[in-house]
N, CA, C and O atoms as a GROMACS GRO file, in nm:
protein
  300
    1UNK      N    1   2.002   4.391   6.752
    1UNK     CA    2   2.114   4.472   6.712
    1UNK      C    3   2.076   4.554   6.589
    1UNK      O    4   2.016   4.500   6.496
    2UNK      N    5   2.108   4.681   6.589
    2UNK     CA    6   2.075   4.770   6.478
    2UNK      C    7   2.170   4.746   6.361
    2UNK      O    8   2.288   4.715   6.377
    3UNK      N    9   2.113   4.762   6.243
    3UNK     CA   10   2.193   4.743   6.123
    3UNK      C   11   2.278   4.867   6.097
    3UNK      O   12   2.228   4.979   6.101
    4UNK      N   13   2.404   4.846   6.070
    4UNK     CA   14   2.497   4.952   6.035
    4UNK      C   15   2.528   4.938   5.887
    4UNK      O   16   2.576   4.833   5.843
    5UNK      N   17   2.500   5.042   5.811
    5UNK     CA   18   2.532   5.042   5.668
    5UNK      C   19   2.635   5.151   5.643
    5UNK      O   20   2.617   5.265   5.685
    6UNK      N   21   2.742   5.115   5.575
    6UNK     CA   22   2.853   5.207   5.554
    6UNK      C   23   2.876   5.224   5.404
    6UNK      O   24   2.882   5.127   5.329
    7UNK      N   25   2.888   5.350   5.361
    7UNK     CA   26   2.922   5.382   5.223
    7UNK      C   27   3.068   5.426   5.221
    7UNK      O   28   3.110   5.509   5.302
    8UNK      N   29   3.144   5.370   5.128
    8UNK     CA   30   3.288   5.394   5.127
    8UNK      C   31   3.334   5.458   4.998
    8UNK      O   32   3.272   5.445   4.893
    9UNK      N   33   3.445   5.528   5.010
    9UNK     CA   34   3.520   5.575   4.894
    9UNK      C   35   3.603   5.456   4.847
    9UNK      O   36   3.668   5.389   4.927
   10UNK      N   37   3.601   5.430   4.718
   10UNK     CA   38   3.681   5.322   4.662
   10UNK      C   39   3.785   5.382   4.569
   10UNK      O   40   3.754   5.423   4.457
   11UNK      N   41   3.907   5.388   4.616
   11UNK     CA   42   4.018   5.440   4.537
   11UNK      C   43   4.090   5.326   4.470
   11UNK      O   44   4.033   5.256   4.386
   12UNK      N   45   4.214   5.306   4.506
   12UNK     CA   46   4.292   5.198   4.448
   12UNK      C   47   4.248   5.062   4.498
   12UNK      O   48   4.288   4.959   4.442
   13UNK      N   49   4.166   5.058   4.604
   13UNK     CA   50   4.111   4.932   4.653
   13UNK      C   51   3.967   4.955   4.697
   13UNK      O   52   3.928   5.068   4.726
   14UNK      N   53   3.890   4.850   4.702
   14UNK     CA   54   3.751   4.861   4.744
   14UNK      C   55   3.745   4.897   4.892
   14UNK      O   56   3.833   4.859   4.970
   15UNK      N   57   3.642   4.971   4.930
   15UNK     CA   58   3.621   5.010   5.070
   15UNK      C   59   3.746   5.072   5.132
   15UNK      O   60   3.786   5.035   5.243
   16UNK      N   61   3.805   5.166   5.060
   16UNK     CA   62   3.930   5.227   5.109
   16UNK      C   63   3.910   5.304   5.239
   16UNK      O   64   3.991   5.296   5.331
   17UNK      N   65   3.799   5.381   5.246
   17UNK     CA   66   3.769   5.454   5.369
   17UNK      C   67   3.620   5.490   5.370
   17UNK      O   68   3.561   5.513   5.264
   18UNK      N   69   3.559   5.494   5.487
   18UNK     CA   70   3.416   5.528   5.494
   18UNK      C   71   3.394   5.678   5.470
   18UNK      O   72   3.475   5.761   5.511
   19UNK      N   73   3.282   5.710   5.404
   19UNK     CA   74   3.248   5.851   5.382
   19UNK      C   75   3.115   5.888   5.450
   19UNK      O   76   3.092   6.005   5.479
   20UNK      N   77   3.030   5.790   5.475
   20UNK     CA   78   2.905   5.811   5.550
   20UNK      C   79   2.855   5.676   5.597
   20UNK      O   80   2.890   5.572   5.541
   21UNK      N   81   2.770   5.680   5.700
   21UNK     CA   82   2.709   5.556   5.746
   21UNK      C   83   2.571   5.585   5.801
   21UNK      O   84   2.540   5.697   5.842
   22UNK      N   85   2.489   5.481   5.802
   22UNK     CA   86   2.352   5.491   5.853
   22UNK      C   87   2.338   5.395   5.970
   22UNK      O   88   2.380   5.279   5.964
   23UNK      N   89   2.278   5.445   6.077
   23UNK     CA   90   2.256   5.366   6.197
   23UNK      C   91   2.125   5.411   6.260
   23UNK      O   92   2.103   5.530   6.283
   24UNK      N   93   2.037   5.315   6.286
   24UNK     CA   94   1.907   5.344   6.348
   24UNK      C   95   1.829   5.451   6.273
   24UNK      O   96   1.763   5.535   6.333
   25UNK      N   97   1.836   5.446   6.140
   25UNK     CA   98   1.760   5.538   6.057
   25UNK      C   99   1.819   5.677   6.042
   25UNK      O  100   1.757   5.763   5.980
   26UNK      N  101   1.935   5.701   6.098
   26UNK     CA  102   2.001   5.831   6.087
   26UNK      C  103   2.128   5.817   6.004
   26UNK      O  104   2.205   5.723   6.022
   27UNK      N  105   2.148   5.911   5.911
   27UNK     CA  106   2.267   5.909   5.826
   27UNK      C  107   2.370   6.005   5.885
   27UNK      O  108   2.339   6.120   5.915
   28UNK      N  109   2.491   5.957   5.902
   28UNK     CA  110   2.602   6.035   5.957
   28UNK      C  111   2.703   6.061   5.846
   28UNK      O  112   2.756   5.967   5.786
   29UNK      N  113   2.730   6.187   5.819
   29UNK     CA  114   2.831   6.225   5.721
   29UNK      C  115   2.966   6.232   5.791
   29UNK      O  116   2.980   6.300   5.893
   30UNK      N  117   3.065   6.164   5.737
   30UNK     CA  118   3.199   6.165   5.795
   30UNK      C  119   3.277   6.282   5.736
   30UNK      O  120   3.292   6.293   5.614
   31UNK      N  121   3.326   6.369   5.823
   31UNK     CA  122   3.402   6.486   5.777
   31UNK      C  123   3.552   6.465   5.793
   31UNK      O  124   3.632   6.537   5.733
   32UNK      N  125   3.591   6.366   5.875
   32UNK     CA  126   3.733   6.341   5.894
   32UNK      C  127   3.757   6.197   5.939
   32UNK      O  128   3.692   6.147   6.031
   33UNK      N  129   3.851   6.132   5.873
   33UNK     CA  130   3.902   6.004   5.922
   33UNK      C  131   4.026   6.040   6.003
   33UNK      O  132   4.129   6.076   5.946
   34UNK      N  133   4.016   6.031   6.135
   34UNK     CA  134   4.125   6.075   6.222
   34UNK      C  135   4.237   5.972   6.234
   34UNK      O  136   4.353   6.008   6.251
   35UNK      N  137   4.201   5.845   6.224
   35UNK     CA  138   4.302   5.741   6.239
   35UNK      C  139   4.250   5.615   6.172
   35UNK      O  140   4.130   5.595   6.154
   36UNK      N  141   4.345   5.530   6.134
   36UNK     CA  142   4.313   5.400   6.074
   36UNK      C  143   4.418   5.303   6.124
   36UNK      O  144   4.537   5.334   6.124
   37UNK      N  145   4.374   5.184   6.166
   37UNK     CA  146   4.470   5.083   6.207
   37UNK      C  147   4.417   4.946   6.168
   37UNK      O  148   4.298   4.926   6.144
   38UNK      N  149   4.511   4.854   6.162
   38UNK     CA  150   4.483   4.720   6.110
   38UNK      C  151   4.507   4.615   6.217
   38UNK      O  152   4.597   4.627   6.300
   39UNK      N  153   4.424   4.513   6.214
   39UNK     CA  154   4.446   4.393   6.295
   39UNK      C  155   4.421   4.276   6.200
   39UNK      O  156   4.366   4.295   6.092
   40UNK      N  157   4.458   4.156   6.238
   40UNK     CA  158   4.434   4.042   6.148
   40UNK      C  159   4.286   4.031   6.112
   40UNK      O  160   4.201   4.007   6.198
   41UNK      N  161   4.257   4.050   5.985
   41UNK     CA  162   4.121   4.035   5.935
   41UNK      C  163   4.031   4.155   5.947
   41UNK      O  164   3.916   4.150   5.902
   42UNK      N  165   4.078   4.265   6.006
   42UNK     CA  166   3.990   4.382   6.025
   42UNK      C  167   4.068   4.512   6.009
   42UNK      O  168   4.189   4.518   6.032
   43UNK      N  169   3.995   4.615   5.969
   43UNK     CA  170   4.049   4.751   5.961
   43UNK      C  171   3.959   4.838   6.048
   43UNK      O  172   3.836   4.830   6.040
   44UNK      N  173   4.020   4.922   6.130
   44UNK     CA  174   3.947   5.012   6.219
   44UNK      C  175   3.964   5.156   6.170
   44UNK      O  176   4.072   5.194   6.123
   45UNK      N  177   3.858   5.235   6.182
   45UNK     CA  178   3.860   5.376   6.145
   45UNK      C  179   3.804   5.458   6.260
   45UNK      O  180   3.692   5.432   6.305
   46UNK      N  181   3.880   5.556   6.309
   46UNK     CA  182   3.826   5.653   6.404
   46UNK      C  183   3.786   5.774   6.322
   46UNK      O  184   3.870   5.836   6.257
   47UNK      N  185   3.656   5.808   6.324
   47UNK     CA  186   3.603   5.914   6.238
   47UNK      C  187   3.530   6.019   6.321
   47UNK      O  188   3.483   5.993   6.431
   48UNK      N  189   3.524   6.139   6.264
   48UNK     CA  190   3.444   6.248   6.321
   48UNK      C  191   3.334   6.279   6.222
   48UNK      O  192   3.359   6.292   6.102
   49UNK      N  193   3.211   6.292   6.272
   49UNK     CA  194   3.096   6.318   6.185
   49UNK      C  195   3.065   6.468   6.182
   49UNK      O  196   3.119   6.546   6.261
   50UNK      N  197   2.978   6.506   6.091
   50UNK     CA  198   2.942   6.647   6.072
   50UNK      C  199   2.881   6.708   6.198
   50UNK      O  200   2.893   6.829   6.218
   51UNK      N  201   2.817   6.629   6.282
   51UNK     CA  202   2.759   6.684   6.405
   51UNK      C  203   2.859   6.686   6.521
   51UNK      O  204   2.821   6.718   6.634
   52UNK      N  205   2.986   6.652   6.494
   52UNK     CA  206   3.091   6.665   6.594
   52UNK      C  207   3.114   6.543   6.680
   52UNK      O  208   3.199   6.546   6.769
   53UNK      N  209   3.041   6.434   6.656
   53UNK     CA  210   3.060   6.312   6.734
   53UNK      C  211   3.171   6.227   6.674
   53UNK      O  212   3.208   6.242   6.558
   54UNK      N  213   3.224   6.135   6.757
   54UNK     CA  214   3.335   6.049   6.718
   54UNK      C  215   3.290   5.904   6.726
   54UNK      O  216   3.221   5.864   6.819
   55UNK      N  217   3.331   5.825   6.628
   55UNK     CA  218   3.296   5.684   6.620
   55UNK      C  219   3.419   5.604   6.582
   55UNK      O  220   3.508   5.654   6.514
   56UNK      N  221   3.423   5.479   6.627
   56UNK     CA  222   3.521   5.383   6.578
   56UNK      C  223   3.443   5.277   6.503
   56UNK      O  224   3.360   5.205   6.560
   57UNK      N  225   3.470   5.268   6.373
   57UNK     CA  226   3.405   5.170   6.287
   57UNK      C  227   3.505   5.060   6.254
   57UNK      O  228   3.622   5.087   6.227
   58UNK      N  229   3.459   4.936   6.257
   58UNK     CA  230   3.545   4.822   6.226
   58UNK      C  231   3.490   4.750   6.104
   58UNK      O  232   3.371   4.718   6.097
   59UNK      N  233   3.577   4.726   6.007
   59UNK     CA  234   3.539   4.650   5.889
   59UNK      C  235   3.606   4.513   5.894
   59UNK      O  236   3.728   4.502   5.879
   60UNK      N  237   3.526   4.409   5.916
   60UNK     CA  238   3.576   4.272   5.913
   60UNK      C  239   3.581   4.230   5.767
   60UNK      O  240   3.479   4.197   5.706
   61UNK      N  241   3.701   4.232   5.712
   61UNK     CA  242   3.717   4.216   5.567
   61UNK      C  243   3.677   4.078   5.516
   61UNK      O  244   3.619   4.067   5.409
   62UNK      N  245   3.708   3.973   5.591
   62UNK     CA  246   3.675   3.838   5.546
   62UNK      C  247   3.526   3.816   5.531
   62UNK      O  248   3.482   3.744   5.441
   63UNK      N  249   3.447   3.876   5.619
   63UNK     CA  250   3.301   3.862   5.616
   63UNK      C  251   3.234   3.981   5.548
   63UNK      O  252   3.114   3.978   5.523
   64UNK      N  253   3.312   4.084   5.518
   64UNK     CA  254   3.260   4.210   5.462
   64UNK      C  255   3.146   4.265   5.548
   64UNK      O  256   3.039   4.298   5.497
   65UNK      N  257   3.172   4.274   5.678
   65UNK     CA  258   3.074   4.323   5.775
   65UNK      C  259   3.133   4.443   5.848
   65UNK      O  260   3.250   4.441   5.888
   66UNK      N  261   3.052   4.547   5.865
   66UNK     CA  262   3.091   4.664   5.942
   66UNK      C  263   3.028   4.657   6.080
   66UNK      O  264   2.915   4.610   6.097
   67UNK      N  265   3.103   4.705   6.180
   67UNK     CA  266   3.053   4.711   6.317
   67UNK      C  267   3.090   4.846   6.379
   67UNK      O  268   3.190   4.908   6.343
   68UNK      N  269   3.008   4.888   6.472
   68UNK     CA  270   3.037   5.007   6.551
   68UNK      C  271   3.105   4.961   6.678
   68UNK      O  272   3.045   4.888   6.758
   69UNK      N  273   3.230   5.002   6.699
   69UNK     CA  274   3.306   4.957   6.817
   69UNK      C  275   3.305   5.060   6.930
   69UNK      O  276   3.316   5.022   7.046
   70UNK      N  277   3.292   5.188   6.897
   70UNK     CA  278   3.294   5.290   7.003
   70UNK      C  279   3.225   5.415   6.954
   70UNK      O  280   3.214   5.441   6.835
   71UNK      N  281   3.179   5.495   7.054
   71UNK     CA  282   3.113   5.623   7.027
   71UNK      C  283   3.153   5.720   7.136
   71UNK      O  284   3.161   5.684   7.253
   72UNK      N  285   3.176   5.845   7.096
   72UNK     CA  286   3.200   5.951   7.194
   72UNK      C  287   3.129   6.077   7.146
   72UNK      O  288   3.148   6.121   7.033
   73UNK      N  289   3.049   6.133   7.232
   73UNK     CA  290   2.977   6.257   7.204
   73UNK      C  291   3.077   6.370   7.190
   73UNK      O  292   3.166   6.385   7.274
   74UNK      N  293   3.064   6.448   7.085
   74UNK     CA  294   3.159   6.556   7.060
   74UNK      C  295   3.133   6.683   7.136
   74UNK      O  296   3.212   6.777   7.127
   75UNK      N  297   3.025   6.691   7.212
   75UNK     CA  298   2.996   6.814   7.284
   75UNK      C  299   3.067   6.824   7.417
   75UNK      O  300   3.052   6.923   7.488
   0.00000   0.00000   0.00000
């Protein structure tokens, strides 16, 4: 499994929203957080990257682990 590293904006709370992430040696700049939703123990973010692709990132807060849950090519 490839390592997912996420850099976040920290406003009034830590890891408020992702601003960029690295996966398989490629850095993706997030240009828009389209949606955010919560489930017990996790926060999900649907984001659009600078290259036009869409990702769903999940932050498991108790373990402080990020996961990639979905991907859609923007073309």
